[in-house]
py3Dmol code that shows the C-alpha trace and the ligand (Angstrom):
import py3Dmol

protein = """\
ATOM      1  CA  MET A   1     105.131 273.805 113.035  1.00  0.00           C
ATOM      2  CA  ILE A   2     102.225 271.363 112.995  1.00  0.00           C
ATOM      3  CA  VAL A   3     100.752 270.631 116.385  1.00  0.00           C
ATOM      4  CA  PHE A   4      98.591 267.543 116.776  1.00  0.00           C
ATOM      5  CA  LEU A   5      96.024 267.813 119.510  1.00  0.00           C
ATOM      6  CA  ILE A   6      95.198 264.371 120.831  1.00  0.00           C
ATOM      7  CA  PRO A   7      91.756 264.154 122.451  1.00  0.00           C
ATOM      8  CA  ARG A   8      91.881 263.214 126.133  1.00  0.00           C
ATOM      9  CA  ALA A   9      89.625 260.223 125.457  1.00  0.00           C
ATOM     10  CA  TRP A  10      92.228 258.755 123.088  1.00  0.00           C
ATOM     11  CA  LEU A  11      95.098 259.429 125.416  1.00  0.00           C
ATOM     12  CA  THR A  12      93.520 257.733 128.389  1.00  0.00           C
ATOM     13  CA  GLY A  13      92.045 255.075 126.119  1.00  0.00           C
ATOM     14  CA  LEU A  14      95.527 254.190 124.923  1.00  0.00           C
ATOM     15  CA  SER A  15      96.861 254.324 128.422  1.00  0.00           C
ATOM     16  CA  ILE A  16      97.838 251.307 130.450  1.00  0.00           C
ATOM     17  CA  ILE A  17      95.374 252.639 132.979  1.00  0.00           C
ATOM     18  CA  THR A  18      91.919 251.212 132.589  1.00  0.00           C
ATOM     19  CA  ASN A  19      89.025 251.256 134.956  1.00  0.00           C
ATOM     20  CA  GLY A  20      89.050 247.477 135.210  1.00  0.00           C
ATOM     21  CA  ASN A  21      87.204 246.401 138.275  1.00  0.00           C
ATOM     22  CA  ASP A  22      89.063 248.790 140.541  1.00  0.00           C
ATOM     23  CA  MET A  23      85.897 250.707 141.309  1.00  0.00           C
ATOM     24  CA  ASN A  24      84.624 247.741 143.261  1.00  0.00           C
ATOM     25  CA  LYS A  25      87.767 247.656 145.322  1.00  0.00           C
ATOM     26  CA  LYS A  26      88.365 249.399 148.597  1.00  0.00           C
ATOM     27  CA  ILE A  27      91.407 251.630 148.561  1.00  0.00           C
ATOM     28  CA  ILE A  28      93.819 252.390 151.390  1.00  0.00           C
ATOM     29  CA  ILE A  29      96.283 255.188 150.722  1.00  0.00           C
ATOM     30  CA  ALA A  30      99.322 256.010 152.856  1.00  0.00           C
ATOM     31  CA  ASN A  31     100.202 259.697 152.901  1.00  0.00           C
ATOM     32  CA  TRP A  32     103.706 259.807 154.326  1.00  0.00           C
ATOM     33  CA  LYS A  33     103.920 263.603 153.970  1.00  0.00           C
ATOM     34  CA  MET A  34     107.441 264.900 154.787  1.00  0.00           C
ATOM     35  CA  ASN A  35     108.060 262.412 157.577  1.00  0.00           C
ATOM     36  CA  LEU A  36     110.520 259.837 156.277  1.00  0.00           C
ATOM     37  CA  SER A  37     114.178 259.893 155.246  1.00  0.00           C
ATOM     38  CA  PRO A  38     115.146 258.258 151.925  1.00  0.00           C
ATOM     39  CA  GLN A  39     116.313 255.152 153.812  1.00  0.00           C
ATOM     40  CA  GLU A  40     113.144 254.998 155.950  1.00  0.00           C
ATOM     41  CA  HIS A  41     111.055 255.211 152.785  1.00  0.00           C
ATOM     42  CA  LEU A  42     112.736 252.091 151.442  1.00  0.00           C
ATOM     43  CA  VAL A  43     112.362 250.109 154.656  1.00  0.00           C
ATOM     44  CA  MET A  44     108.675 251.039 154.935  1.00  0.00           C
ATOM     45  CA  ALA A  45     107.961 250.200 151.296  1.00  0.00           C
ATOM     46  CA  GLU A  46     109.716 246.805 151.581  1.00  0.00           C
ATOM     47  CA  THR A  47     107.911 245.953 154.821  1.00  0.00           C
ATOM     48  CA  ILE A  48     104.504 246.936 153.502  1.00  0.00           C
ATOM     49  CA  LYS A  49     105.055 245.156 150.206  1.00  0.00           C
ATOM     50  CA  LYS A  50     105.909 241.957 152.074  1.00  0.00           C
ATOM     51  CA  GLY A  51     103.142 242.320 154.651  1.00  0.00           C
ATOM     52  CA  VAL A  52     100.184 243.096 152.403  1.00  0.00           C
ATOM     53  CA  VAL A  53      98.023 240.069 151.817  1.00  0.00           C
ATOM     54  CA  VAL A  54      97.225 240.157 148.097  1.00  0.00           C
ATOM     55  CA  SER A  55      93.491 240.594 147.577  1.00  0.00           C
ATOM     56  CA  ASP A  56      91.223 241.307 144.629  1.00  0.00           C
ATOM     57  CA  ASN A  57      89.020 243.375 146.898  1.00  0.00           C
ATOM     58  CA  ARG A  58      91.293 246.272 147.683  1.00  0.00           C
ATOM     59  CA  GLU A  59      94.106 248.478 146.455  1.00  0.00           C
ATOM     60  CA  VAL A  60      96.954 249.696 148.623  1.00  0.00           C
ATOM     61  CA  VAL A  61      98.771 252.869 147.592  1.00  0.00           C
ATOM     62  CA  LEU A  62     101.918 254.434 149.050  1.00  0.00           C
ATOM     63  CA  CYS A  63     102.554 258.167 148.604  1.00  0.00           C
ATOM     64  CA  PRO A  64     106.185 258.981 149.395  1.00  0.00           C
ATOM     65  CA  SER A  65     107.796 262.385 149.038  1.00  0.00           C
ATOM     66  CA  PHE A  66     108.834 263.393 145.507  1.00  0.00           C
ATOM     67  CA  THR A  67     112.482 262.633 146.221  1.00  0.00           C
ATOM     68  CA  SER A  68     111.713 259.005 147.069  1.00  0.00           C
ATOM     69  CA  LEU A  69     109.183 258.286 144.318  1.00  0.00           C
ATOM     70  CA  SER A  70     111.711 256.610 142.067  1.00  0.00           C
ATOM     71  CA  ALA A  71     113.241 254.420 144.748  1.00  0.00           C
ATOM     72  CA  VAL A  72     109.887 253.398 146.246  1.00  0.00           C
ATOM     73  CA  GLY A  73     108.587 252.773 142.723  1.00  0.00           C
ATOM     74  CA  GLU A  74     111.466 250.320 142.173  1.00  0.00           C
ATOM     75  CA  VAL A  75     110.607 248.476 145.388  1.00  0.00           C
ATOM     76  CA  LEU A  76     106.928 248.230 144.419  1.00  0.00           C
ATOM     77  CA  LYS A  77     107.531 247.011 140.857  1.00  0.00           C
ATOM     78  CA  ARG A  78     105.688 243.763 140.172  1.00  0.00           C
ATOM     79  CA  SER A  79     103.943 243.953 143.542  1.00  0.00           C
ATOM     80  CA  SER A  80     100.267 244.521 144.269  1.00  0.00           C
ATOM     81  CA  VAL A  81     101.052 247.789 146.061  1.00  0.00           C
ATOM     82  CA  GLN A  82     100.746 250.932 143.963  1.00  0.00           C
ATOM     83  CA  LEU A  83     102.623 254.196 143.856  1.00  0.00           C
ATOM     84  CA  GLY A  84     101.058 257.607 144.409  1.00  0.00           C
ATOM     85  CA  ALA A  85     102.290 261.187 144.712  1.00  0.00           C
ATOM     86  CA  GLN A  86     101.371 263.810 147.303  1.00  0.00           C
ATOM     87  CA  ASP A  87     100.808 266.592 144.781  1.00  0.00           C
ATOM     88  CA  ALA A  88     101.229 267.533 141.117  1.00  0.00           C
ATOM     89  CA  PHE A  89     101.483 270.770 139.178  1.00  0.00           C
ATOM     90  CA  TRP A  90      98.989 271.798 136.490  1.00  0.00           C
ATOM     91  CA  ASP A  91     101.396 272.070 133.574  1.00  0.00           C
ATOM     92  CA  GLU A  92     103.538 269.501 131.813  1.00  0.00           C
ATOM     93  CA  VAL A  93     106.753 271.445 131.534  1.00  0.00           C
ATOM     94  CA  GLY A  94     108.052 274.940 132.203  1.00  0.00           C
ATOM     95  CA  ALA A  95     109.562 277.457 134.587  1.00  0.00           C
ATOM     96  CA  TYR A  96     107.867 276.273 137.784  1.00  0.00           C
ATOM     97  CA  THR A  97     110.534 276.034 140.442  1.00  0.00           C
ATOM     98  CA  GLY A  98     110.071 273.150 142.826  1.00  0.00           C
ATOM     99  CA  GLU A  99     107.030 271.678 141.072  1.00  0.00           C
ATOM    100  CA  GLU A 100     106.489 268.304 139.445  1.00  0.00           C
ATOM    101  CA  SER A 101     104.310 267.502 136.443  1.00  0.00           C
ATOM    102  CA  PRO A 102     101.676 264.755 136.258  1.00  0.00           C
ATOM    103  CA  LYS A 103     103.455 263.468 133.150  1.00  0.00           C
ATOM    104  CA  THR A 104     106.691 262.940 135.063  1.00  0.00           C
ATOM    105  CA  LEU A 105     104.837 261.347 137.974  1.00  0.00           C
ATOM    106  CA  ARG A 106     103.239 258.944 135.592  1.00  0.00           C
ATOM    107  CA  GLU A 107     106.589 258.108 134.015  1.00  0.00           C
ATOM    108  CA  LEU A 108     107.866 257.318 137.490  1.00  0.00           C
ATOM    109  CA  GLY A 109     105.099 254.746 137.887  1.00  0.00           C
ATOM    110  CA  CYS A 110     102.491 256.686 139.858  1.00  0.00           C
ATOM    111  CA  ARG A 111      98.870 255.780 139.425  1.00  0.00           C
ATOM    112  CA  TYR A 112      97.326 258.106 142.027  1.00  0.00           C
ATOM    113  CA  VAL A 113      97.989 261.727 143.007  1.00  0.00           C
ATOM    114  CA  ILE A 114      96.705 263.462 146.130  1.00  0.00           C
ATOM    115  CA  ILE A 115      95.334 266.895 145.211  1.00  0.00           C
ATOM    116  CA  GLY A 116      94.131 269.685 147.477  1.00  0.00           C
ATOM    117  CA  HIS A 117      95.266 268.289 150.814  1.00  0.00           C
ATOM    118  CA  SER A 118      94.298 270.706 153.589  1.00  0.00           C
ATOM    119  CA  GLU A 119      97.964 271.138 154.548  1.00  0.00           C
ATOM    120  CA  ARG A 120      98.651 272.476 151.063  1.00  0.00           C
ATOM    121  CA  ARG A 121      95.534 274.628 151.157  1.00  0.00           C
ATOM    122  CA  ASN A 122      96.532 276.047 154.564  1.00  0.00           C
ATOM    123  CA  PHE A 123     100.326 276.275 154.547  1.00  0.00           C
ATOM    124  CA  LEU A 124     100.898 276.927 150.849  1.00  0.00           C
ATOM    125  CA  GLY A 125      97.837 278.960 149.977  1.00  0.00           C
ATOM    126  CA  GLU A 126      96.519 276.472 147.457  1.00  0.00           C
ATOM    127  CA  THR A 127      93.173 277.742 146.203  1.00  0.00           C
ATOM    128  CA  ASP A 128      90.221 275.882 144.733  1.00  0.00           C
ATOM    129  CA  GLN A 129      91.112 277.403 141.358  1.00  0.00           C
ATOM    130  CA  MET A 130      94.624 275.948 141.542  1.00  0.00           C
ATOM    131  CA  ILE A 131      93.208 272.621 142.652  1.00  0.00           C
ATOM    132  CA  ASN A 132      90.808 272.657 139.709  1.00  0.00           C
ATOM    133  CA  LYS A 133      93.694 273.173 137.275  1.00  0.00           C
ATOM    134  CA  LYS A 134      95.691 270.413 138.946  1.00  0.00           C
ATOM    135  CA  LEU A 135      92.771 267.988 138.764  1.00  0.00           C
ATOM    136  CA  LYS A 136      92.356 268.658 135.054  1.00  0.00           C
ATOM    137  CA  ALA A 137      96.059 268.115 134.413  1.00  0.00           C
ATOM    138  CA  VAL A 138      96.174 264.932 136.468  1.00  0.00           C
ATOM    139  CA  LEU A 139      93.192 263.446 134.617  1.00  0.00           C
ATOM    140  CA  ALA A 140      94.616 264.526 131.255  1.00  0.00           C
ATOM    141  CA  SER A 141      97.785 262.609 131.984  1.00  0.00           C
ATOM    142  CA  GLY A 142      95.896 259.408 132.741  1.00  0.00           C
ATOM    143  CA  LEU A 143      96.411 259.492 136.507  1.00  0.00           C
ATOM    144  CA  ARG A 144      93.745 259.170 139.175  1.00  0.00           C
ATOM    145  CA  PRO A 145      93.367 262.158 141.466  1.00  0.00           C
ATOM    146  CA  VAL A 146      92.611 261.786 145.171  1.00  0.00           C
ATOM    147  CA  LEU A 147      90.831 265.054 145.887  1.00  0.00           C
ATOM    148  CA  CYS A 148      90.762 266.099 149.560  1.00  0.00           C
ATOM    149  CA  VAL A 149      87.890 268.122 150.986  1.00  0.00           C
ATOM    150  CA  GLY A 150      86.908 268.884 154.551  1.00  0.00           C
ATOM    151  CA  GLU A 151      85.700 271.450 157.057  1.00  0.00           C
ATOM    152  CA  THR A 152      87.364 273.207 159.978  1.00  0.00           C
ATOM    153  CA  LEU A 153      86.084 272.696 163.516  1.00  0.00           C
ATOM    154  CA  GLU A 154      84.488 276.156 163.505  1.00  0.00           C
ATOM    155  CA  GLU A 155      82.654 275.342 160.308  1.00  0.00           C
ATOM    156  CA  ARG A 156      81.392 272.052 161.744  1.00  0.00           C
ATOM    157  CA  GLN A 157      80.259 273.748 164.947  1.00  0.00           C
ATOM    158  CA  ALA A 158      78.475 276.406 162.902  1.00  0.00           C
ATOM    159  CA  LYS A 159      76.715 273.546 161.034  1.00  0.00           C
ATOM    160  CA  LYS A 160      78.305 274.617 157.779  1.00  0.00           C
ATOM    161  CA  THR A 161      79.965 271.301 156.914  1.00  0.00           C
ATOM    162  CA  ASP A 162      77.653 270.360 154.034  1.00  0.00           C
ATOM    163  CA  LEU A 163      77.936 273.837 152.531  1.00  0.00           C
ATOM    164  CA  VAL A 164      81.726 273.887 152.813  1.00  0.00           C
ATOM    165  CA  ILE A 165      81.977 270.504 151.103  1.00  0.00           C
ATOM    166  CA  PHE A 166      79.525 271.599 148.408  1.00  0.00           C
ATOM    167  CA  ASN A 167      81.512 274.774 147.740  1.00  0.00           C
ATOM    168  CA  GLN A 168      84.832 272.972 147.594  1.00  0.00           C
ATOM    169  CA  LEU A 169      83.527 270.304 145.227  1.00  0.00           C
ATOM    170  CA  THR A 170      81.769 272.801 142.989  1.00  0.00           C
ATOM    171  CA  LYS A 171      84.924 274.874 142.551  1.00  0.00           C
ATOM    172  CA  ASP A 172      87.432 272.027 142.502  1.00  0.00           C
ATOM    173  CA  LEU A 173      85.517 269.977 139.935  1.00  0.00           C
ATOM    174  CA  PHE A 174      84.356 272.937 137.825  1.00  0.00           C
ATOM    175  CA  GLY A 175      84.431 272.174 134.095  1.00  0.00           C
ATOM    176  CA  ILE A 176      85.632 268.615 134.570  1.00  0.00           C
ATOM    177  CA  HIS A 177      83.859 266.203 132.269  1.00  0.00           C
ATOM    178  CA  LEU A 178      84.753 262.779 133.474  1.00  0.00           C
ATOM    179  CA  LEU A 179      85.354 260.164 130.791  1.00  0.00           C
ATOM    180  CA  ASP A 180      84.321 256.529 131.045  1.00  0.00           C
ATOM    181  CA  ASN A 181      87.828 255.315 131.655  1.00  0.00           C
ATOM    182  CA  GLU A 182      88.723 257.953 134.248  1.00  0.00           C
ATOM    183  CA  GLN A 183      88.470 257.612 137.988  1.00  0.00           C
ATOM    184  CA  VAL A 184      88.398 260.049 140.848  1.00  0.00           C
ATOM    185  CA  VAL A 185      88.816 259.337 144.542  1.00  0.00           C
ATOM    186  CA  ILE A 186      87.352 261.938 146.902  1.00  0.00           C
ATOM    187  CA  ALA A 187      88.736 261.899 150.439  1.00  0.00           C
ATOM    188  CA  TYR A 188      86.541 263.443 153.104  1.00  0.00           C
ATOM    189  CA  GLU A 189      89.051 264.764 155.616  1.00  0.00           C
ATOM    190  CA  PRO A 190      87.680 266.932 158.432  1.00  0.00           C
ATOM    191  CA  ILE A 191      90.622 269.285 158.973  1.00  0.00           C
ATOM    192  CA  TRP A 192      90.269 269.187 162.751  1.00  0.00           C
ATOM    193  CA  ALA A 193      90.618 265.395 162.695  1.00  0.00           C
ATOM    194  CA  ILE A 194      93.886 265.316 160.751  1.00  0.00           C
ATOM    195  CA  GLY A 195      96.776 264.261 162.951  1.00  0.00           C
ATOM    196  CA  THR A 196      94.856 265.016 166.155  1.00  0.00           C
ATOM    197  CA  GLY A 197      93.724 261.543 167.208  1.00  0.00           C
ATOM    198  CA  GLN A 198      90.124 262.741 166.942  1.00  0.00           C
ATOM    199  CA  THR A 199      87.753 261.393 164.315  1.00  0.00           C
ATOM    200  CA  VAL A 200      84.359 262.453 163.159  1.00  0.00           C
ATOM    201  CA  MET A 201      81.532 260.179 164.326  1.00  0.00           C
ATOM    202  CA  PRO A 202      80.817 257.483 161.713  1.00  0.00           C
ATOM    203  CA  ASP A 203      77.230 258.682 161.183  1.00  0.00           C
ATOM    204  CA  GLN A 204      78.519 262.219 160.603  1.00  0.00           C
ATOM    205  CA  ALA A 205      81.038 260.849 158.097  1.00  0.00           C
ATOM    206  CA  GLU A 206      78.286 258.937 156.304  1.00  0.00           C
ATOM    207  CA  GLN A 207      76.235 262.131 156.093  1.00  0.00           C
ATOM    208  CA  VAL A 208      79.128 263.917 154.378  1.00  0.00           C
ATOM    209  CA  PHE A 209      79.748 260.938 152.097  1.00  0.00           C
ATOM    210  CA  ARG A 210      76.123 261.250 150.965  1.00  0.00           C
ATOM    211  CA  VAL A 211      76.603 264.956 150.278  1.00  0.00           C
ATOM    212  CA  ILE A 212      79.691 264.163 148.217  1.00  0.00           C
ATOM    213  CA  ARG A 213      77.914 261.411 146.296  1.00  0.00           C
ATOM    214  CA  GLN A 214      74.968 263.709 145.573  1.00  0.00           C
ATOM    215  CA  ASN A 215      77.321 266.438 144.375  1.00  0.00           C
ATOM    216  CA  THR A 216      79.006 264.089 141.956  1.00  0.00           C
ATOM    217  CA  ILE A 217      75.598 262.939 140.694  1.00  0.00           C
ATOM    218  CA  ASP A 218      74.658 266.585 140.137  1.00  0.00           C
ATOM    219  CA  LEU A 219      77.870 267.121 138.168  1.00  0.00           C
ATOM    220  CA  TRP A 220      78.094 263.968 136.117  1.00  0.00           C
ATOM    221  CA  PRO A 221      75.718 261.314 134.766  1.00  0.00           C
ATOM    222  CA  LYS A 222      74.521 259.217 137.709  1.00  0.00           C
ATOM    223  CA  LEU A 223      76.014 255.993 136.414  1.00  0.00           C
ATOM    224  CA  MET A 224      79.381 257.653 136.013  1.00  0.00           C
ATOM    225  CA  ALA A 225      79.243 259.298 139.419  1.00  0.00           C
ATOM    226  CA  ASN A 226      78.505 255.941 140.984  1.00  0.00           C
ATOM    227  CA  ASN A 227      80.917 253.929 138.882  1.00  0.00           C
ATOM    228  CA  ASN A 228      83.912 256.218 138.556  1.00  0.00           C
ATOM    229  CA  VAL A 229      84.083 258.003 141.900  1.00  0.00           C
ATOM    230  CA  ARG A 230      85.120 256.400 145.163  1.00  0.00           C
ATOM    231  CA  ILE A 231      84.656 258.239 148.447  1.00  0.00           C
ATOM    232  CA  ILE A 232      87.063 257.564 151.302  1.00  0.00           C
ATOM    233  CA  TYR A 233      87.663 258.817 154.840  1.00  0.00           C
ATOM    234  CA  GLY A 234      90.771 260.505 156.242  1.00  0.00           C
ATOM    235  CA  GLY A 235      91.465 262.058 159.628  1.00  0.00           C
ATOM    236  CA  SER A 236      93.130 260.010 162.381  1.00  0.00           C
ATOM    237  CA  ALA A 237      91.948 256.761 160.837  1.00  0.00           C
ATOM    238  CA  ASN A 238      93.915 253.957 162.441  1.00  0.00           C
ATOM    239  CA  GLU A 239      94.036 250.231 163.157  1.00  0.00           C
ATOM    240  CA  ASN A 240      91.600 250.620 166.073  1.00  0.00           C
ATOM    241  CA  ASN A 241      88.877 252.686 164.430  1.00  0.00           C
ATOM    242  CA  TYR A 242      88.873 251.822 160.699  1.00  0.00           C
ATOM    243  CA  ASN A 243      86.187 249.195 161.233  1.00  0.00           C
ATOM    244  CA  ASN A 244      83.707 251.849 162.378  1.00  0.00           C
ATOM    245  CA  PHE A 245      84.003 253.527 158.982  1.00  0.00           C
ATOM    246  CA  ILE A 246      84.557 250.757 156.485  1.00  0.00           C
ATOM    247  CA  LYS A 247      81.152 249.279 157.233  1.00  0.00           C
ATOM    248  CA  LEU A 248      79.435 252.525 156.213  1.00  0.00           C
ATOM    249  CA  GLU A 249      77.517 252.276 152.960  1.00  0.00           C
ATOM    250  CA  HIS A 250      79.532 254.920 151.110  1.00  0.00           C
ATOM    251  CA  CYS A 251      82.992 254.366 152.565  1.00  0.00           C
ATOM    252  CA  ALA A 252      85.361 252.946 149.949  1.00  0.00           C
ATOM    253  CA  GLY A 253      88.530 253.167 152.003  1.00  0.00           C
ATOM    254  CA  PHE A 254      90.964 255.478 153.768  1.00  0.00           C
ATOM    255  CA  LEU A 255      93.596 258.139 153.372  1.00  0.00           C
ATOM    256  CA  VAL A 256      95.964 257.479 156.264  1.00  0.00           C
ATOM    257  CA  GLY A 257      98.632 259.835 157.631  1.00  0.00           C
ATOM    258  CA  THR A 258      99.957 259.121 161.129  1.00  0.00           C
ATOM    259  CA  ALA A 259      98.947 255.458 161.222  1.00  0.00           C
ATOM    260  CA  SER A 260     100.737 254.850 157.919  1.00  0.00           C
ATOM    261  CA  LEU A 261     104.074 255.727 159.485  1.00  0.00           C
ATOM    262  CA  LYS A 262     104.202 252.430 161.369  1.00  0.00           C
ATOM    263  CA  ALA A 263     104.125 249.559 158.893  1.00  0.00           C
ATOM    264  CA  GLU A 264     102.450 247.283 161.419  1.00  0.00           C
ATOM    265  CA  ASN A 265      99.566 249.692 161.997  1.00  0.00           C
ATOM    266  CA  PHE A 266      99.095 250.452 158.324  1.00  0.00           C
ATOM    267  CA  LEU A 267      99.163 246.754 157.454  1.00  0.00           C
ATOM    268  CA  ALA A 268      96.526 246.072 160.097  1.00  0.00           C
ATOM    269  CA  ILE A 269      94.205 248.481 158.286  1.00  0.00           C
ATOM    270  CA  CYS A 270      95.067 247.200 154.803  1.00  0.00           C
ATOM    271  CA  ASN A 271      94.726 243.526 155.640  1.00  0.00           C
ATOM    272  CA  GLY A 272      91.638 244.158 157.751  1.00  0.00           C
ATOM    273  CA  VAL A 273      89.795 245.857 154.887  1.00  0.00           C
ATOM    274  CA  ASN A 274      88.636 243.067 152.671  1.00  0.00           C
TER     275      ASN A 274
END
"""
ligand_1 = """\
10
PEP
C 96.056 263.133 156.199
O 96.821 264.039 156.453
O 95.639 262.928 155.050
C 95.648 262.276 157.300
C 94.575 261.573 157.156
O 96.441 262.326 158.414
P 96.130 261.564 159.792
O 95.790 260.140 159.469
O 97.403 261.681 160.578
O 94.997 262.260 160.431
"""
view = py3Dmol.view(width=600, height=400)
view.addModel(protein, "pdb")
view.setStyle({"model": 0}, {"cartoon": {"style": "trace"}})
view.addModel(ligand_1, "xyz")
view.setStyle({"model": 1}, {"stick": {}})
view.zoomTo()
view.show()
């Protein structure tokens, strides 16, 4: 049997996914987690699709559960709102009960995939090594990963935040050689701020954003780190506080959990970020 190995550069080069000017756009991503029924997914997707004011300055992404990806994808077809997944496995096909491959996610119309969310790290034992494999697979399939990193409250209080972020990024991004036409989103999500109504102070967020930016510059050519990596904030971001973050130099948008479950609140963030 002859096996043709297609270089990743060709694959993504041939892909419908190009960098375009997306790097200059803010990005607001809804992470609906396991909160909505199939019917609620459809209502939310329709409402958000209708309510988003089309803008060249930002992207809006909805991440439903796996079971609603197809249906939400249908709703979002030919709209400015994009589809994302909440996770992906590191292989394309095989005996992996309950998992989903980046290839399939892409076929379903996804453009983004959340990888390494703290809930998966904590509840499902996802390690940095697993996250690294997932990131590689997601990039190889032409999708854009949204890598989540963040510290616990104890780590912040012990002044270990920068170190924790450095360690996560070093392990998660190990051996990844970003190509010109690939993009990564890195979400800084302090674990203690997720779903708690508490946020980090904006100046503390900016400090972590700088650490993340520096880490990417240490890993990849500076131009690429600046041009192909967007850094966003997640952790109780909502319609009342997003403005405190979006004006920060390094903040390119938000990963939103709780506030994305009410279309009105999510739309207020999306339409306010311009
Ligand atoms: C998240 O889980 O990614 C998140 C940011 O949740 P919340 O907005 O509810 O803090």
